[in-house]
C-alpha positions as CSV (number, residue, x, y, z in Angstrom):
1,M,-11.7,10.4,19.5
2,P,-12.4,8.0,16.6
3,S,-10.5,4.8,16.5
4,L,-7.6,4.5,14.0
5,L,-9.5,1.7,12.3
6,S,-12.4,3.9,11.5
7,L,-10.0,6.7,10.5
8,Q,-8.4,4.2,8.1
9,A,-11.8,3.3,6.7
10,R,-12.8,6.9,6.2
11,C,-9.5,7.8,4.6
12,T,-9.6,4.8,2.3
13,T,-13.3,5.5,1.4
14,A,-12.4,9.1,0.5
15,V,-9.4,8.2,-1.6
16,T,-11.3,5.4,-3.3
17,M,-14.2,7.7,-4.2
18,L,-11.8,10.2,-5.6
19,L,-10.1,7.4,-7.6
20,L,-13.5,6.3,-8.8
21,L,-14.4,9.8,-10.0
22,L,-11.1,10.2,-11.8
23,T,-11.3,6.8,-13.3
24,V,-14.9,7.3,-14.5
25,L,-13.9,10.6,-16.1
26,G,-10.9,8.9,-17.7
27,G,-13.1,6.0,-18.8
28,V,-15.7,8.4,-20.4
29,S,-12.9,10.3,-22.1
30,L,-11.3,7.1,-23.4
31,D,-14.7,5.9,-24.7
32,L,-15.3,9.1,-26.6
33,A,-11.7,9.2,-27.9
34,I,-11.9,5.6,-29.2
35,R,-15.3,6.2,-30.8
36,Y,-14.0,9.4,-32.4
37,R,-10.9,7.7,-33.7
38,I,-12.8,4.8,-35.2
39,E,-15.4,7.0,-36.8
40,D,-12.8,9.5,-38.1
41,Q,-10.9,6.7,-39.7
42,A,-14.0,5.3,-41.3
43,F,-15.1,8.7,-42.7
44,S,-11.6,9.4,-44.0
45,D,-11.5,6.1,-45.9
46,A,-15.1,6.7,-47.2
47,E,-14.1,10.2,-48.4
48,Q,-11.3,8.8,-50.5
49,V,-13.6,6.3,-52.2
50,A,-16.4,8.9,-52.7
51,T,-14.1,11.5,-54.3
52,Q,-12.6,8.8,-56.6
53,W,-16.1,7.9,-57.9
54,T,-17.1,11.5,-58.2
55,A,-14.1,12.3,-60.2
56,Q,-14.9,9.5,-62.7
57,V,-18.5,10.7,-63.0
58,R,-17.3,14.2,-63.7
59,A,-15.0,12.9,-66.4
60,G,-18.1,11.4,-68.1
61,A,-17.6,7.7,-67.2
62,L,-19.5,5.5,-64.8
63,P,-17.3,4.1,-62.0
64,D,-16.3,0.4,-62.0
65,P,-18.3,-1.3,-59.2
66,A,-15.4,-3.6,-58.6
67,S,-13.2,-0.6,-57.6
68,A,-14.9,-0.5,-54.2
69,S,-12.9,-2.8,-51.9
70,G,-11.4,-3.0,-48.5
71,T,-13.2,-1.6,-45.5
72,V,-15.4,0.8,-47.6
73,D,-17.5,-1.8,-49.4
74,L,-20.9,0.1,-49.6
75,V,-20.7,2.5,-52.5
76,Q,-23.6,3.8,-54.7
77,L,-24.1,6.4,-57.4
78,V,-27.7,7.7,-56.9
79,D,-29.4,10.1,-59.3
80,A,-31.7,13.0,-58.3
81,H,-34.8,10.8,-58.4
82,G,-33.3,8.3,-55.9
83,T,-32.5,5.6,-58.5
84,V,-29.3,3.6,-57.9
85,M,-27.3,4.0,-61.1
86,V,-24.1,2.1,-60.1
87,A,-23.4,0.1,-56.9
88,S,-20.6,-1.9,-55.4
89,P,-21.2,-5.7,-55.1
90,A,-22.1,-5.3,-51.3
91,A,-24.6,-2.5,-52.0
92,T,-26.2,-3.8,-55.2
93,R,-29.4,-5.2,-53.7
94,R,-29.8,-2.5,-51.2
95,P,-32.0,0.6,-51.5
96,P,-30.2,4.0,-51.6
97,L,-27.9,4.2,-48.7
98,S,-29.3,7.6,-47.9
99,T,-32.0,10.0,-49.1
100,F,-29.9,13.0,-48.0
101,R,-28.6,15.2,-50.8
102,P,-25.8,17.6,-49.9
103,P,-26.5,21.3,-50.9
104,P,-24.6,22.8,-53.8
105,G,-22.5,24.9,-51.4
106,N,-21.4,22.0,-49.2
107,R,-21.2,19.1,-51.5
108,L,-19.2,16.6,-49.2
109,Q,-20.8,15.7,-45.9
110,Q,-20.6,13.0,-43.3
111,R,-23.6,10.9,-42.4
112,I,-24.6,8.1,-40.0
113,E,-27.6,6.3,-41.5
114,C,-29.5,4.0,-39.2
115,H,-32.5,1.9,-40.1
116,P,-34.6,-0.4,-37.9
117,G,-33.3,-4.0,-37.8
118,E,-30.1,-3.1,-39.6
119,P,-26.6,-1.9,-38.4
120,C,-25.9,1.7,-38.8
121,V,-23.7,2.8,-41.8
122,L,-20.9,5.5,-41.6
123,L,-20.8,7.1,-45.0
124,M,-19.8,10.2,-47.0
125,A,-22.2,11.8,-49.3
126,D,-20.5,13.6,-52.2
127,R,-22.6,15.7,-54.7
128,V,-21.1,15.4,-58.2
129,S,-21.9,19.0,-59.2
130,P,-23.9,22.0,-58.1
131,A,-26.5,21.3,-60.8
132,P,-30.0,20.7,-59.4
133,D,-30.2,17.2,-61.0
134,A,-26.6,16.2,-60.1
135,P,-26.2,12.6,-58.8
136,V,-24.7,11.9,-55.4
137,V,-22.1,9.3,-54.5
138,Y,-22.5,7.5,-51.2
139,A,-19.6,5.6,-49.8
140,G,-19.4,4.0,-46.4
141,T,-19.0,1.0,-44.2
142,T,-21.1,-0.8,-41.6
143,E,-20.5,0.6,-38.1
144,P,-17.8,-1.6,-36.4
145,P,-19.2,-3.9,-33.6
146,L,-17.0,-2.3,-31.0
147,I,-18.9,0.9,-31.2
148,A,-22.2,-0.4,-32.7
149,T,-22.8,-2.3,-29.4
150,H,-22.0,-1.6,-25.8
151,R,-18.9,-3.8,-25.9
152,L,-16.5,-0.9,-25.6
153,E,-18.4,0.5,-22.5
154,Y,-18.4,-3.0,-20.9
155,L,-14.7,-3.3,-21.4
156,I,-14.0,0.2,-20.0
157,T,-16.4,-0.4,-17.1
158,G,-14.7,-3.7,-16.2
159,A,-11.3,-2.0,-16.3
160,T,-12.6,0.9,-14.2
161,L,-13.9,-1.4,-11.5
162,L,-10.7,-3.4,-11.5
163,I,-8.6,-0.2,-11.1
164,V,-10.9,1.1,-8.3
165,L,-10.9,-2.2,-6.4
166,T,-7.2,-2.7,-6.7
167,G,-6.6,1.0,-5.8
168,G,-8.9,0.8,-2.8
169,R,-7.2,-2.3,-1.5
170,L,-3.8,-0.7,-2.0
171,M,-4.9,2.5,-0.2
172,W,-6.2,0.4,2.7
173,T,-2.8,-1.2,3.0
174,V,-0.8,2.0,2.6
175,I,-3.0,4.0,5.0
176,G,-2.9,1.1,7.5
177,R,0.9,1.0,7.4
178,A,1.0,4.8,7.8
179,L,-1.3,4.7,10.8
180,R,0.3,1.7,12.4
181,P,3.0,3.7,14.3
182,A,0.3,5.9,15.6
183,E,-1.7,2.9,16.8
184,Q,1.3,1.4,18.4
185,Q,2.1,4.8,20.1
186,R,-1.5,5.0,21.2
187,H,-1.4,1.5,22.7
188,L,1.9,2.2,24.4
189,T,0.5,5.4,25.9
190,S,-2.5,3.6,27.2
191,V,-0.5,0.7,28.7
192,T,2.1,3.1,30.2
193,S,-0.6,5.2,31.8
194,H,-1.9,2.1,33.4
195,E,1.5,1.0,34.7
196,L,2.3,4.4,36.1
197,R,-1.0,4.8,37.9
198,T,-0.2,2.1,40.5
199,P,3.2,3.4,41.7
200,I,1.9,7.0,41.6
201,A,-1.1,6.0,43.7
202,G,1.2,4.2,46.2
203,L,3.5,7.2,46.5
204,R,0.5,9.5,47.1
205,V,-0.8,7.2,49.9
206,Q,2.6,7.2,51.6
207,L,2.9,11.0,51.5
208,E,-0.6,11.6,52.6
209,E,-0.2,9.2,55.5
210,A,3.0,11.0,56.5
211,L,1.1,14.3,56.5
212,L,-2.0,13.0,58.3
213,H,-0.2,11.0,61.0
214,P,3.2,12.6,61.5
215,D,3.6,11.1,65.0
216,H,3.1,7.5,63.8
217,V,5.2,7.6,60.6
218,D,9.0,7.6,60.4
219,P,9.9,10.4,57.9
220,R,13.1,8.6,56.9
221,D,11.3,5.4,56.1
222,T,8.7,7.4,54.1
223,I,11.4,9.2,52.2
224,R,13.2,6.0,51.5
225,K,10.0,4.3,50.2
226,A,9.2,7.4,48.2
227,L,12.6,7.3,46.6
228,T,12.2,3.7,45.7
229,V,8.9,4.4,44.0
230,T,10.4,7.4,42.3
231,G,13.2,5.3,41.0
232,R,10.7,2.8,39.5
233,L,8.8,5.7,37.9
234,E,12.0,7.1,36.4
235,A,13.0,3.7,35.1
236,I,9.6,3.2,33.4
237,V,9.7,6.7,31.8
238,Q,13.3,6.1,30.6
239,D,12.4,2.7,29.1
240,V,9.3,4.1,27.4
241,L,11.4,6.9,25.9
242,T,13.9,4.4,24.6
243,M,11.2,2.2,23.1
244,T,9.5,5.2,21.5
245,R,12.8,6.2,19.8
246,L,13.4,2.7,18.6
247,R,9.9,2.2,17.3
248,G,9.7,5.7,15.9
249,G,12.5,4.9,13.5
250,Q,14.9,7.5,14.8
251,P,18.3,6.7,13.4
252,A,21.1,6.0,15.8
253,P,24.8,6.5,14.8
254,H,26.1,3.2,13.4
255,E,29.7,2.2,13.3
256,P,31.8,-1.0,12.9
257,I,31.8,-2.8,16.2
258,N,33.8,-5.8,17.5
259,L,30.9,-7.7,19.0
260,T,33.2,-10.2,20.7
261,T,35.0,-7.4,22.6
262,L,31.8,-5.6,23.4
263,A,30.2,-8.8,24.8
264,A,33.3,-9.7,26.8
265,T,33.4,-6.2,28.4
266,E,29.7,-6.4,29.4
267,T,30.3,-9.9,30.7
268,D,33.0,-8.6,33.0
269,T,30.7,-5.9,34.4
270,H,28.2,-8.7,35.4
271,S,30.9,-11.1,36.8
272,D,31.2,-9.7,40.3
273,D,30.0,-13.0,41.8
274,A,32.0,-15.1,39.3
275,R,28.7,-16.7,38.0
276,V,29.0,-15.4,34.4
277,T,31.5,-16.9,31.9
278,F,32.3,-15.9,28.3
279,H,33.2,-18.1,25.3
280,T,34.0,-17.3,21.7
281,T,35.9,-18.7,18.8
282,A,36.9,-15.6,16.9
283,D,36.3,-11.9,16.6
284,V,32.8,-11.1,15.2
285,W,32.3,-7.7,13.6
286,V,28.9,-6.0,13.1
287,H,27.7,-2.6,12.0
288,G,25.4,-0.9,14.5
289,S,24.8,1.4,17.4
290,R,27.3,0.7,20.3
291,I,24.9,2.2,22.9
292,Q,22.0,0.2,21.8
293,L,24.0,-3.1,21.6
294,I,25.3,-2.4,25.1
295,R,21.7,-2.0,26.3
296,L,20.7,-5.2,24.6
297,L,23.5,-7.2,26.2
298,D,22.9,-5.6,29.6
299,N,19.2,-6.5,29.5
300,L,19.9,-10.1,28.6
301,L,22.6,-10.6,31.2
302,T,20.5,-8.9,33.9
303,N,17.6,-11.2,33.0
304,A,19.7,-14.3,32.9
305,R,21.4,-13.6,36.3
306,R,18.0,-13.0,37.8
307,H,16.8,-16.5,36.9
308,A,20.0,-18.4,37.1
309,K,20.6,-20.9,39.9
310,T,24.4,-21.1,39.7
311,A,25.8,-19.9,36.4
312,V,25.3,-17.8,33.2
313,T,27.2,-18.4,30.0
314,V,27.7,-15.9,27.1
315,R,28.8,-17.1,23.7
316,V,29.6,-15.1,20.6
317,E,30.1,-16.7,17.2
318,S,29.4,-16.3,13.5
319,T,27.0,-18.7,11.7
320,D,26.3,-18.4,8.0
321,G,27.5,-14.8,7.9
322,Q,25.3,-13.9,10.9
323,A,26.5,-12.8,14.3
324,V,25.0,-14.9,17.0
325,V,25.0,-14.0,20.7
326,T,23.7,-16.7,23.1
327,V,23.0,-16.0,26.8
328,T,22.3,-19.2,28.7
329,D,21.4,-19.7,32.4
330,D,20.8,-22.8,34.4
331,G,17.5,-21.7,35.8
332,D,14.1,-23.3,35.4
333,G,13.6,-21.7,32.0
334,I,10.5,-20.2,30.4
335,A,7.5,-22.3,29.5
336,P,7.0,-22.5,25.7
337,A,3.6,-20.9,26.0
338,D,5.1,-17.8,27.6
339,R,8.2,-17.4,25.4
340,E,6.6,-14.9,23.1
341,H,4.4,-13.4,25.7
342,I,7.3,-12.1,27.8
343,F,8.4,-9.9,24.9
344,E,5.3,-7.8,25.2
345,R,5.4,-4.5,26.9
346,F,5.1,-4.4,30.8
347,T,4.8,-8.2,30.9
348,R,6.3,-9.8,34.0
349,L,5.8,-13.4,34.9
350,D,5.2,-14.4,38.5
351,E,8.7,-15.8,38.9
352,G,10.2,-12.5,37.6
353,R,8.2,-10.4,40.0
354,R,9.2,-12.6,42.9
355,R,12.9,-12.3,42.1
356,D,12.9,-8.6,41.3
357,T,10.1,-6.2,42.3
358,T,11.8,-3.2,40.8
359,G,11.7,-4.3,37.1
360,T,9.7,-2.3,34.5
361,G,8.6,-5.2,32.3
362,L,10.1,-3.4,29.3
363,G,13.6,-4.9,29.2
364,L,13.0,-7.8,26.8
365,A,10.6,-5.7,24.6
366,I,13.4,-3.1,24.2
367,S,15.9,-5.8,23.5
368,R,13.9,-7.2,20.7
369,D,13.3,-3.8,19.2
370,I,17.1,-3.2,19.3
371,A,17.7,-6.6,17.6
372,H,15.1,-5.7,14.9
373,A,16.7,-2.3,14.4
374,H,19.9,-4.1,13.6
375,H,18.1,-6.5,11.1
376,G,18.3,-9.3,13.6
377,T,16.1,-11.4,15.8
378,L,15.7,-12.2,19.5
379,R,14.1,-15.4,20.7
380,I,14.0,-17.9,23.6
381,E,15.1,-21.4,22.9
382,D,15.7,-24.6,24.9
383,S,19.1,-24.5,26.5
């Protein structure tokens, strides 16, 4: 089965390639649209100037060269022999803008004239009349640099690459976040399988020994040990299911809860040996899952009692609008290097294993998940 990282890479590559294809198609379409818009506007302006000069020639007058202004600055009236009769100031010293003569049946036509060493000219050719010797008015403008060079393509290509790179990075992040729960679940399954293998193997050995040597094995002792192992297996499975629900984002019913009362009740259930005391200054209310908060307090109190020498203290207070629950014991404490490590799944320090051999190593991990589910934190500090 491919790793989730390679799956993330393949999904990101596929989405990025699709984004590249769509962006390239969009960029080509944009390039053509911009070119068409610029050329269309240039031809439209040239057509207006050409028709104005043609109308003056038909009226029997030569156009005023100074009338050519603005963007359409190249205007010439050329006779049938290719002689420039009248020209605008910008086209005075130039040869005829074009040698093309529109046919009598289609007297107004667009042209793009390009000559070596010179920029292309976008112009309109307007035949004055259908007569064979009718002059032609050429009106146009030099092709704008944006479309005369590859500047437009460079700009669109740069924007395309930026979009693709940004989109690819965004897809990597989004797909990674989408696959993260699956990666966590996969890791949890792997670790759980490893943790379950040892007690199951021990249980199998006990049962096989009872079958192979019935005369040397006490059945009651075997059953008692088997029940102990079964209880540990059941605890591990229950804790794994709890953690899966918490990390799977399954919503739990939330309600207003008096955290002070809840903590006091849980403290009483752990005070059978009078080692646990409770302190508070006022009622502290929170909004959350009662069952999950009970589980959190129970885990913390059980862990504190396991490591305490003589006493455990529970304190509930409100600080800067946040509910704060402190569970303190007078044990040896946890070394700073191990304070984050013990929140990992199935992590049990040597001291914890010595004091309690039946623990699952999931209590603190579940407790931190519950705290995070309630927009809180759980950490170990110096007492």
